[in-house]
KOLPA-700195 format. One record per residue: residue in one letter; x, y, z of N, C-alpha, C, O in turn. Coordinates in steps of 0.1 Angstrom, whole numbers, padded with zeros to 4 digits, always signed. Atoms other than C-alpha are relative to their C-alpha. Example, Ala and Ser with C-alpha at 12.3 -4.5 7.8 and 13.67 -1.06 7.14 Angstrom:
BEGIN
a+0009-0012+0000+0123-0045+0078+0009+0012+0000+0019+0012+0007;s-0009-0011+0000+0137-0011+0071-0008+0011+0008-0003+0022+0009;
This chain:
BEGIN
m-0002-0008-0012+1328+0819+0793-0015+0002+0006-0017+0001+0018;a+0014-0004-0003+1289+0828+0793-0006-0012+0005-0011-0012+0016;l+0004+0013-0005+1280+0792+0797+0005-0002+0014-0003-0006+0022;r-0005+0002-0013+1302+0789+0826-0005+0008+0011-0008+0004+0023;n+0006-0009-0011+1289+0819+0844-0014-0004+0003-0019-0002+0014;f+0015+0004-0002+1253+0806+0837+0000-0012+0010-0009-0012+0019;v+0000+0011-0009+1263+0772+0854+0003+0004+0013-0003-0002+0021;l-0003-0005-0013+1278+0791+0883-0011+0006+0007-0013+0003+0019;c+0012-0007-0007+1247+0812+0888-0010-0011+0004-0015-0011+0015;v+0010+0012-0002+1225+0780+0886+0004-0007+0012-0004-0011+0020;s-0007+0007-0012+1248+0763+0912-0002+0007+0012-0005+0001+0023;v+0002-0007-0013+1246+0792+0936-0014+0001+0005-0018+0002+0016;a+0015-0001-0002+1208+0796+0932-0004-0013+0006-0012-0014+0015;t+0004+0014-0006+1204+0759+0938+0004-0003+0013-0005-0008+0021;s-0005+0002-0014+1226+0757+0969-0007+0009+0009-0010+0005+0020;f+0008-0008-0009+1208+0787+0984-0014-0005+0001-0019-0003+0012;a+0013+0005+0000+1174+0771+0977-0001-0011+0010-0010-0012+0018;i-0001+0012-0008+1185+0739+0994+0005+0004+0015+0002-0002+0025;k-0004-0003-0015+1201+0756+1025-0011+0009+0006-0014+0007+0018;f+0010-0009-0006+1173+0782+1030-0016-0005-0002-0025+0000+0003;d+0013+0007+0004+1143+0760+1015-0009+0012-0004-0020+0012+0002;l+0008-0010+0004+1129+0791+0998-0005-0001-0014-0010+0008-0020;k+0003+0002+0014+1122+0775+0964-0014-0002-0002-0017-0001-0014;e+0015+0002+0003+1085+0769+0968-0008+0007+0010-0004+0009+0021;r+0010-0005-0009+1055+0786+0983-0011-0010+0002-0014-0017-0008;s+0010+0008-0004+1029+0767+1001-0013+0005-0004-0014+0018-0002;s+0014-0005+0001+0991+0769+0991-0007-0001+0012-0018+0004+0012;d+0009+0003-0012+0980+0759+1025+0007+0005+0012+0019+0008+0011;n-0006-0003-0013+0987+0768+1061+0007-0009+0008+0004-0011+0020;n-0008+0011-0005+1014+0742+1067+0009+0005+0011+0018+0013+0007;p-0009-0006-0012+1031+0751+1102+0014-0007-0003+0024-0002+0003;d-0014+0004+0003+1061+0730+1089+0009+0008-0006+0021+0006-0005;l-0008-0009+0008+1072+0758+1068+0008+0011+0010+0017+0019+0007;n-0006-0010-0010+1080+0778+1101+0011-0007+0006+0008-0011+0017;r-0010+0007-0005+1112+0762+1106+0009+0009+0008+0011+0021+0005;q-0010-0008-0009+1136+0774+1135+0011+0004-0006+0016+0015-0003;d-0013-0004+0008+1166+0775+1112-0001+0011-0008+0009+0018-0010;l+0002-0013+0009+1150+0802+1091-0002+0012+0009-0001+0023+0004;g+0002-0012-0008+1142+0825+1121+0009+0011+0000+0005+0022+0000;i-0011-0012+0000+1175+0843+1120-0002+0011-0011+0001+0023-0010;m+0002-0009+0011+1166+0856+1086-0014+0006-0002-0017+0012-0012;q+0013-0005+0001+1131+0863+1093-0006+0007+0013-0018+0007+0017;d+0003-0006-0013+1132+0884+1125-0006+0014-0003+0001+0023-0007;a+0008-0012+0002+1105+0911+1123+0004+0013+0011+0002+0024+0008;w-0006-0009-0009+1119+0929+1153+0013+0005-0004+0016+0017-0002;e-0010-0007+0005+1151+0934+1138-0001+0008-0011+0007+0018-0013;v+0004-0009+0011+1135+0949+1107-0004+0013+0006-0001+0024+0000;i+0006-0013-0006+1118+0974+1131+0012+0007+0006+0012+0020+0006;k-0012-0008-0007+1152+0982+1149+0008+0005-0012+0012+0017-0011;n-0007-0005+0012+1170+0986+1114-0007+0013-0006-0001+0022-0010;t+0008-0011+0005+1142+1010+1103+0000+0012+0010-0005+0023+0006;q+0000-0009-0008+1147+1030+1133+0014+0009-0003+0014+0022-0003;n-0012-0008+0002+1184+1039+1124+0001+0005-0014+0008+0014-0016;e-0001-0005+0015+1179+1042+1086-0013+0000-0005-0022-0008-0001;v+0013+0001+0007+1151+1050+1062+0003-0010-0012+0014-0011-0018;y-0001+0010+0011+1144+1022+1037-0010+0003-0010-0022+0007-0006;y+0009-0002+0011+1129+1025+1003-0004-0013-0007+0004-0022-0010;m+0004+0012+0006+1107+1001+0986+0004+0000-0014+0000+0010-0021;m-0006+0002+0014+1126+0991+0953-0009-0006-0010-0011-0001-0021;y+0007+0008+0011+1105+0965+0936-0011-0008+0007-0010-0012+0018;v+0010+0011-0004+1073+0944+0938+0001-0010-0011+0007-0007-0022;n-0004+0012+0009+1071+0911+0921-0012-0003-0008-0011-0014-0015;e+0011+0005+0009+1036+0912+0904-0009+0011+0001-0010+0018+0011;y+0011-0011+0001+1008+0936+0893-0008+0000+0013-0012-0011+0018;n+0009-0001-0010+0987+0948+0921-0005+0015+0000+0003+0024+0000;y+0004-0014+0001+0965+0980+0920+0004+0009+0011+0004+0021+0010;n-0005-0009-0011+0976+0992+0953+0013+0007-0002+0016+0017+0006;y-0012-0006+0002+1009+1000+0939+0001+0011-0010+0010+0019-0011;n+0001-0009+0013+0998+1018+0907+0001+0013+0002+0008+0019-0005;s+0001-0014-0003+0992+1050+0923+0010+0005+0010+0008+0016+0015;k-0011-0004-0008+1024+1051+0945+0012-0002-0005+0015-0011-0013;r-0015+0001+0003+1060+1057+0942+0007+0007+0011+0002+0014+0020;c-0009-0007-0011+1089+1069+0963-0003-0004+0015-0003+0004+0024;i+0005+0003-0011+1077+1048+0991+0011-0003+0011+0020-0011+0008;q-0010+0003-0010+1098+1049+1023-0004-0001+0014-0014+0006+0017;l+0005+0004-0013+1095+1036+1059+0011+0003+0010+0022+0000+0008;r-0010-0001-0013+1112+1046+1093-0008-0001+0013-0020+0003+0013;t+0007+0003-0013+1102+1037+1128+0008+0007+0010+0020+0011+0009;s-0004-0008-0012+1106+1054+1161-0007-0004+0013-0016-0011+0013;d+0007+0003-0013+1097+1052+1199-0003-0016+0001-0014-0021+0001;l+0000+0015+0000+1106+1015+1200-0003-0004+0015+0000+0003+0025;n+0003+0005-0012+1093+0994+1229+0005-0015+0001-0003-0024-0003;q-0006+0013+0001+1116+0964+1234-0010-0010+0007-0011-0022+0003;t+0008+0010-0007+1091+0946+1259-0011-0004-0008-0013-0016-0009;l+0012+0004+0009+1060+0948+1236+0004-0002-0013-0004-0006-0020;k-0005+0002+0014+1081+0947+1204-0008+0008-0009-0012+0003-0019;t+0006-0009+0008+1062+0977+1191+0008+0014-0003+0018+0017+0003;a-0006-0013+0002+1071+1010+1176-0010+0009-0007-0022+0005-0009;v+0009-0011+0008+1056+1041+1157+0007-0001-0013+0019+0002-0014;y-0006-0001+0013+1061+1038+1120-0005+0013-0007-0016+0018-0005;n+0003-0012+0010+1062+1067+1094+0002-0006-0013+0014-0010-0017;l+0000+0006+0013+1053+1054+1060-0005+0012-0010-0016+0017-0009;t+0003-0013+0009+1055+1081+1033+0003-0003-0015+0013-0009-0018;w+0000+0002+0016+1050+1080+0994-0006+0011-0007-0013+0020-0001;n+0004-0010+0008+1042+1101+0966-0012-0006-0008-0011-0018-0011;k+0010+0006+0009+1009+1096+0946+0006+0001-0014+0014+0010-0016;y-0006+0002+0013+1017+1086+0911-0012+0000-0011-0021-0008-0009;d+0008+0002+0010+0998+1092+0879+0005-0008-0011+0014-0004-0018;r-0005+0010+0007+1004+1062+0860-0001+0001-0015+0007-0005-0023;w+0002-0002+0014+0991+1074+0827+0010+0010-0005+0016+0008-0015;c-0011-0011+0003+1012+1105+0825+0014-0003+0006+0023+0004+0002;k-0013+0004-0007+1040+1089+0845+0005+0012+0009+0017+0016+0008;r-0004-0013-0009+1041+1119+0869-0002-0003+0014-0013-0008+0018;i+0001+0001-0014+1049+1119+0905-0007+0014+0005-0004+0025+0001;e+0008-0011-0006+1024+1141+0926+0002+0002+0015+0013-0001+0020;e-0002-0004-0015+1018+1151+0963+0004-0010+0008+0002-0022+0004;q-0005+0010-0010+1032+1133+0992-0011-0004+0010-0019+0005+0014;v+0008+0005-0010+1013+1113+1016+0007-0008+0012+0017-0016+0010;t-0007+0005-0011+1022+1102+1051-0009-0007+0009-0019-0002+0012;w+0008+0009-0012+1008+1074+1076+0010-0001+0011+0022-0004+0010;i-0007+0001-0014+1019+1076+1112-0009-0009+0009-0020-0005+0012;s+0006+0008-0008+1009+1048+1133+0007-0011+0008+0019-0008+0011;q-0007+0007-0007+1018+1017+1152+0002-0013-0007-0008-0018-0014;v-0004+0011+0005+1037+0986+1141+0004-0010+0012+0008-0006+0022;a-0005+0010-0010+1044+0954+1160+0007-0013-0007+0003-0018-0018;a-0006+0012+0005+1066+0924+1156-0007-0013+0006-0004-0014+0018;i+0008+0010-0005+1044+0893+1162+0002-0013-0004+0008-0015-0014;k-0003+0015+0004+1045+0854+1161-0013-0004-0005-0024+0001-0004;q+0010+0008+0005+1026+0830+1142-0003-0011+0010+0006-0014+0018;n+0003+0011-0009+1009+0802+1161+0010-0010-0001+0015-0013-0013;n-0008+0011+0000+1032+0775+1171+0014+0003-0005+0021-0006-0010;y-0014-0003+0006+1064+0793+1160+0006+0010+0010+0000+0019+0015;y-0007-0007-0010+1090+0808+1183+0005+0013-0003+0009+0020+0007;q-0007-0012+0004+1102+0837+1163-0011+0011-0005-0020+0007-0012;e+0007-0011+0006+1085+0871+1156+0003+0002-0014+0013+0008-0016;n-0003-0001+0014+1083+0869+1119-0010+0008-0007-0010+0007-0020;i+0011-0007+0007+1053+0891+1110+0000+0015+0006+0000+0017+0018;l+0003-0014-0004+1050+0929+1110-0016+0003-0002-0022+0000-0012;r+0013-0003-0001+1017+0941+1120-0003+0015+0000-0001+0021+0010;f+0001-0015+0000+1008+0976+1107-0014+0005+0002-0023+0002-0006;w+0013-0006-0002+0979+0994+1122-0002+0012-0008+0006+0021-0009;y+0005-0013+0007+0962+1019+1100+0000+0013+0008-0002+0012+0020;p+0001-0010-0008+0962+1055+1111-0012+0001+0006-0022-0001-0001;k+0011-0002-0007+0937+1062+1137-0008-0012+0002-0019-0011+0007;a+0007+0013-0003+0928+1025+1139+0001-0003+0015+0010+0003+0021;m+0000+0005-0014+0921+1009+1173+0008-0013+0001+0006-0022-0007;d-0009+0011-0001+0947+0984+1185-0010-0011+0008-0014-0010+0020;c+0010+0010-0005+0925+0953+1190+0007-0010+0010+0001-0018+0016;g-0007+0009-0010+0953+0936+1212+0003-0012-0006+0009-0019+0002;s-0003+0012+0007+0958+0908+1188+0016-0001-0003+0021+0007-0011;r-0014+0000+0002+0995+0897+1189+0005-0014-0006+0017-0018-0005;t-0004+0013+0007+0995+0863+1171-0007-0001-0013-0018+0005-0015;a+0006+0003+0013+0987+0852+1135+0001-0014-0004+0010-0021+0000;d+0001+0015+0004+0977+0819+1120+0007+0000-0014+0011+0010-0020;g-0005+0002+0013+0991+0803+1089+0015+0001-0002+0023+0006+0006;s-0013+0001+0003+1022+0797+1071+0005+0012-0004-0002+0022-0003;y-0003-0014+0006+1044+0824+1055-0006+0004-0011-0003+0016-0015;n+0006-0005+0010+1023+0825+1026-0013+0009+0002-0016+0019-0005;l+0011-0008-0005+0993+0837+1044-0010+0004-0009-0016+0014-0009;v+0009-0004+0011+0970+0834+1015-0014+0001+0002-0022+0007-0006;h+0014+0000-0002+0938+0828+1032-0005+0010+0009-0017+0010+0012;y+0003-0012-0009+0937+0859+1053-0007-0004+0013-0016+0003+0018;s+0007+0006-0011+0927+0838+1083+0004+0006+0013-0001+0003+0024;n-0006-0006-0013+0949+0858+1108-0007+0014+0003-0003+0021+0012;y+0007-0012-0003+0926+0888+1107-0011-0002+0010-0022-0007+0007;q+0009+0004-0011+0910+0886+1141-0010+0013+0004-0020+0011+0010;c+0006-0011-0003+0899+0922+1144-0013+0002-0009-0024+0005-0004;d+0011-0001+0010+0876+0922+1112+0004-0011-0010+0015-0012-0015;s+0001+0010+0010+0868+0894+1088-0001+0004-0013-0002-0005-0022;g+0002-0004+0013+0864+0914+1059+0011-0004-0010+0008-0009-0021;l-0012+0004+0008+0899+0906+1044+0001-0014-0003+0009-0018-0011;q-0001+0014+0004+0892+0870+1044-0004-0003-0016-0001-0013-0022;d+0002-0001+0014+0879+0878+1008+0013+0007-0006+0015+0018-0003;p-0011-0008+0007+0911+0885+0987-0003+0012-0009+0005+0021-0011;t+0004-0011+0011+0893+0907+0964-0004+0013+0007-0005+0024+0001;y+0004-0010-0006+0882+0929+0992+0012+0008+0006+0021+0002+0011;f-0008-0010-0005+0901+0961+1003-0005+0012+0003-0012+0018-0005;s+0005-0012-0003+0894+0989+1023+0009+0007+0012+0013+0000+0021;h-0008-0008-0011+0915+1015+1044-0006+0000+0012+0001+0004+0022;d+0009-0001-0013+0888+1013+1071+0005-0013+0010+0003-0013+0022;e-0004+0011-0008+0903+0980+1082+0009+0003+0012+0014+0014+0013;e-0009-0004-0012+0923+0978+1116+0015+0001-0005+0023+0011-0003;y-0015+0002+0003+0956+0965+1102+0003-0008-0011-0007-0014-0017;y-0004+0011+0009+0975+0945+1078+0013-0006+0003+0021+0001+0010;d-0013+0008-0004+1003+0920+1080+0010-0002-0011+0006-0004-0022;s-0010+0001+0009+1035+0917+1063+0010-0011+0005+0017-0008+0015;y-0008+0010-0004+1055+0884+1065+0016+0004-0003+0018+0009-0014;v-0014-0001+0004+1093+0886+1066+0006-0010-0006+0011-0018+0001;v-0007+0010+0007+1107+0865+1039+0013-0002+0002+0017-0013+0003;f-0015-0001-0002+1142+0875+1044+0003+0014+0004-0004+0023+0001;s-0004-0012-0004+1161+0902+1061+0014+0000+0003+0020-0010+0008;e-0014-0001-0004+1196+0915+1067+0001+0016+0001-0008+0023-0004;p-0001-0014-0002+1207+0950+1077-0002+0010-0013-0007+0021-0012;s+0000-0007+0012+1210+0962+1041-0013+0001-0007-0016+0010-0014;c+0013+0002+0010+1176+0950+1027-0008-0010+0008-0003-0017+0016;y+0009+0010-0005+1146+0930+1035-0011-0002-0010-0012+0006-0019;i+0010+0003+0008+1117+0913+1017-0011-0002+0008-0011-0009+0018;l+0015+0002-0007+1081+0914+1028-0010-0006-0009-0011-0002-0020;r+0011+0004+0008+1053+0894+1016-0014+0007+0006-0017+0004+0018;t+0010-0008-0006+1023+0916+1022-0015-0005-0003-0020-0006-0014;l+0013+0007-0001+0989+0901+1032-0011+0007-0007-0019+0000-0014;e+0012-0006+0004+0965+0928+1023+0001+0002-0016-0009+0007-0021;r-0003-0002+0012+0979+0929+0987+0001-0014-0008+0007-0014-0019;s+0000+0013+0006+0973+0892+0979+0013-0006+0000+0017-0013-0009;g-0013+0006-0001+1007+0882+0990+0012+0005-0009+0021-0002-0011;v-0010-0008+0008+1028+0906+0968+0013+0000+0008+0013+0003+0020;c-0013-0003-0006+1064+0907+0976+0006+0014-0003+0007+0019-0014;e-0005-0014+0002+1081+0939+0983+0016-0001+0004+0019-0007+0014;f-0014+0000+0000+1120+0945+0980+0003+0013+0006+0001+0023-0002;w-0003-0013-0006+1131+0973+1006+0015+0000+0002+0021-0011+0005;l-0014-0002-0001+1166+0987+1006+0003+0012+0008-0003+0023+0008;n-0005-0010-0008+1186+1008+1030+0004+0013-0008+0010+0013-0019;e-0002-0012+0007+1188+1044+1020+0015+0004-0004+0018+0009-0015;i-0015-0002+0003+1227+1047+1022+0004-0009-0010+0011-0006-0019;l-0006+0009+0011+1233+1015+1002-0009+0005-0014-0002+0005-0024;l+0007-0006+0011+1205+1030+0977+0007+0009-0006+0010+0008-0018;n-0006-0011+0006+1223+1061+0972+0014-0003-0006+0018+0002-0017;k-0013+0006+0004+1258+1043+0969-0001-0007-0014+0006-0005-0024;t+0002+0007+0013+1244+1020+0943-0003+0008-0011+0003+0005-0022;l+0005-0007+0011+1228+1046+0922+0012+0010-0005+0013+0012-0017;t-0012-0007+0003+1261+1067+0923+0009-0009-0008+0015-0004-0017;e-0009+0008+0008+1280+1037+0911-0005-0001-0015+0002+0001-0025;l+0007+0002+0013+1255+1031+0883+0001+0013-0010+0002+0012-0022;e-0001-0012+0007+1257+1068+0872+0015+0002-0004+0017+0010-0013;a-0015-0001+0003+1295+1066+0871+0003-0009-0012+0012-0007-0020;q-0003+0009+0011+1294+1037+0847-0001+0006-0013-0011+0014-0014;p+0001-0005+0013+1301+1046+0811-0011-0005-0008-0013-0018-0009;q+0011+0004+0008+1271+1046+0789+0003-0008-0012+0013-0005-0019;e-0001+0009+0011+1268+1020+0764-0005+0009-0014-0013+0018-0013;e+0002-0008+0011+1268+1033+0727-0016+0001-0005-0022+0011-0009;s+0014+0000+0003+1233+1021+0721-0009+0009+0008-0020+0012+0003;d+0007-0009-0009+1221+1042+0750+0002+0014-0005-0007+0021-0005;k-0003-0012+0005+1238+1072+0738-0007+0006-0013-0009+0018-0015;d+0004-0003+0015+1223+1071+0702-0015-0002+0001-0021-0001-0010;k+0014+0004+0001+1188+1061+0714-0009+0012-0003-0006+0023+0002;n+0010-0010+0004+1159+1081+0700-0010+0000+0010-0018-0010+0012;t+0011+0000-0010+1137+1093+0729-0013+0001-0005-0022-0001+0003;e+0015+0000+0005+1108+1097+0707-0005-0013-0003-0017-0015-0004;d+0004+0014+0003+1108+1060+0701-0004-0007+0012+0005-0011+0020;c+0004+0007-0012+1087+1043+0727+0007-0013+0003+0011-0016+0014;i-0005+0011-0001+1100+1011+0721+0015-0001+0005+0019-0011+0012;t-0014-0001-0002+1137+1021+0723+0000+0005+0015+0009+0000+0023;e+0000-0005-0013+1130+1040+0755-0005-0011+0011+0001-0011+0022;n+0003+0010-0008+1112+1011+0771+0012-0011+0002+0014-0015+0013;n-0010+0010-0002+1140+0987+0764+0012+0007+0008+0018+0000+0016;a-0010-0006-0008+1165+1012+0778-0003+0000+0015+0005-0003+0024;e+0006+0001-0014+1144+1015+0810+0002-0013+0005+0007-0015+0016;e-0002+0013-0006+1144+0979+0813+0013-0006+0002+0016-0014+0011;k-0015+0003-0003+1180+0976+0808+0006+0006+0013+0013+0000+0020;l-0004-0007-0013+1186+1003+0836-0005-0009+0012+0002-0012+0021;n+0006+0009-0013+1163+0983+0860+0008-0011+0001+0010-0015+0013;l-0006+0014-0002+1181+0951+0853+0014+0003+0006+0018-0005+0015;k-0012-0004-0006+1215+0968+0861-0001+0003+0014+0008+0000+0022;l+0001-0004-0014+1201+0982+0892-0002-0011+0008+0005-0012+0018;f+0003+0012-0008+1187+0949+0904+0014-0009+0003+0017-0015+0013;r-0013+0008+0000+1220+0932+0896+0011+0005+0012+0019-0002+0018;k-0009-0006-0009+1238+0956+0919-0005-0001+0015+0002+0003+0025;l+0006+0000-0015+1216+0951+0950+0005-0013+0007+0009-0022+0001;p-0009+0010-0006+1229+0929+0978-0006-0014-0004-0018-0017-0005;r+0002+0015+0006+1232+0892+0965-0010-0007+0008-0020-0011+0003;n+0010+0007-0008+1213+0876+0995-0014+0002-0002-0022-0007-0003;c+0014-0007+0002+1182+0897+0990-0004-0004-0013-0015-0008-0015;r+0003+0002+0014+1183+0893+0953-0004-0015-0003-0013-0018-0010;v+0003+0014+0003+1184+0854+0954-0012-0003+0007-0021-0009+0002;a+0013+0003-0008+1159+0852+0982-0013+0004-0007-0023-0003-0008;f+0011-0006+0007+1136+0874+0962-0005-0009-0012-0017-0012-0014;l+0003+0007+0013+1139+0855+0929-0006-0014+0004-0016-0019-0002;l+0005+0014-0002+1135+0821+0945-0013-0001+0008-0020-0011+0007;s+0011+0001-0007+1107+0829+0969-0012+0008-0006-0024+0005-0003;c+0013-0009+0005+1086+0856+0949+0001+0001-0014-0009+0005-0020;g-0001-0001+0015+1099+0855+0913+0007+0012-0005+0015+0018+0002;d-0008-0012+0005+1111+0883+0891-0006+0014+0004-0018+0015+0005;p+0004-0014-0005+1110+0920+0903-0007+0007-0014-0001+0011-0023;e+0008-0004+0011+1081+0931+0880+0000+0017-0001+0001+0022-0012;t+0002-0015+0000+1078+0969+0889+0011+0007+0009+0012+0004+0021;l-0007-0007-0007+1103+0993+0900-0007+0012+0005-0012+0020-0002;m+0009-0009-0008+1088+1016+0927+0008+0011+0003+0002+0020+0008;y-0008-0011-0003+1117+1040+0931+0007+0005-0012+0014-0004-0018;n-0007-0007+0010+1131+1064+0905+0006+0014+0005+0000+0024+0009;k-0005-0011-0006+1157+1089+0917-0002+0012-0005-0005+0021+0003;t+0003-0013+0005+1151+1116+0893-0014+0005+0004-0016+0017+0008;e+0013-0004-0004+1115+1115+0899-0003+0004+0014-0009+0014+0017;c+0002-0002-0013+1116+1113+0936+0007+0012+0006+0002+0018+0015;e-0007-0012-0001+1142+1140+0939-0006+0012-0003-0006+0022+0005;k+0009-0011+0005+1121+1163+0919-0012+0004+0008-0015+0016+0009;s+0011-0003-0008+1092+1158+0940+0002+0006+0013-0007+0013+0018;k-0006-0006-0012+1113+1166+0971+0001+0015-0002-0003+0024+0006;q-0003-0015+0003+1123+1200+0954-0013+0007+0000-0014+0018+0007;t+0014-0007+0001+1086+1209+0946-0007+0000+0014-0016+0008+0016;e+0007+0000-0013+1074+1200+0982+0007+0010+0009+0000+0017+0016;n-0007-0008-0010+1100+1218+1002-0004+0013+0002-0008+0017+0013;p+0005-0015-0001+1090+1254+0993-0014+0000+0007-0017+0009+0015;s+0015+0001-0006+1052+1245+1004+0000-0003+0013-0009+0001+0020;q-0002+0004-0014+1064+1230+1036+0004+0012+0007-0001+0015+0018;s-0006-0012-0006+1084+1261+1044-0009+0011+0001-0008+0019+0010;e+0010-0010-0002+1055+1283+1038-0010-0002+0011-0016+0006+0018;d+0010+0002-0009+1033+1264+1059+0005+0002+0014-0003+0005+0023;d-0006-0002-0013+1058+1266+1088+0001+0015+0003+0003+0019+0015;d+0000-0015-0003+1057+1305+1084-0015+0003+0004-0018+0014+0007;
């Protein structure tokens, strides 16, 4: 039975890769990768419209990057959409994270403009351009390169980010390519972070998935685990992360695995994020007074 399930999974993944051509990333800026039959799954404007209706949480990233080490509970919402310009106001909120103590700290919010833009010689807006707070809109509405965008050559306001090792919040904007999207979830490859993939999930589906996981009976090994044992605790955490990933929407999971690799870091922890909300609400009410 296990072997049959494995063969079935391989067959599904293979057929998905053939159908959507997501099994390889290009190391150059090959415009042939921008195929029109992929456009329906890579519509940046649809992502903006969906995030107007619901909050989306960043669930996973696929590789180590220092920009994520100090952030958790990252959520995105848009407002004030302009259909003609395909722009909106985005609200990106996260909590600072002490990775050594594994502690959620104060909340940070960015509010600025986001635009759905096209790459050169491509018919579909498949890039989200996020302007940093207080940054000037340089008017650029196109981007060069394939979906990998590894050369940073699409930065027309400032050439500083042509060096992948360079990072500064003083830059004008950053771009995220829409690898895959559907109403429940979407995957972005973010340029400023060396092409790291982000898995974003609809808040309603996130809460539903976590509720279902909590309702499942605990395994005996989890009940009897010694919380003082770091190895056991880590194994239990990895097991929970795997269970969570398996319950996420299948299309996004397969697209993420084929195009980005394994989900390395879990960015959302319900217990920690809800605890941070409880500690922040009293201070917010005091400020209102």
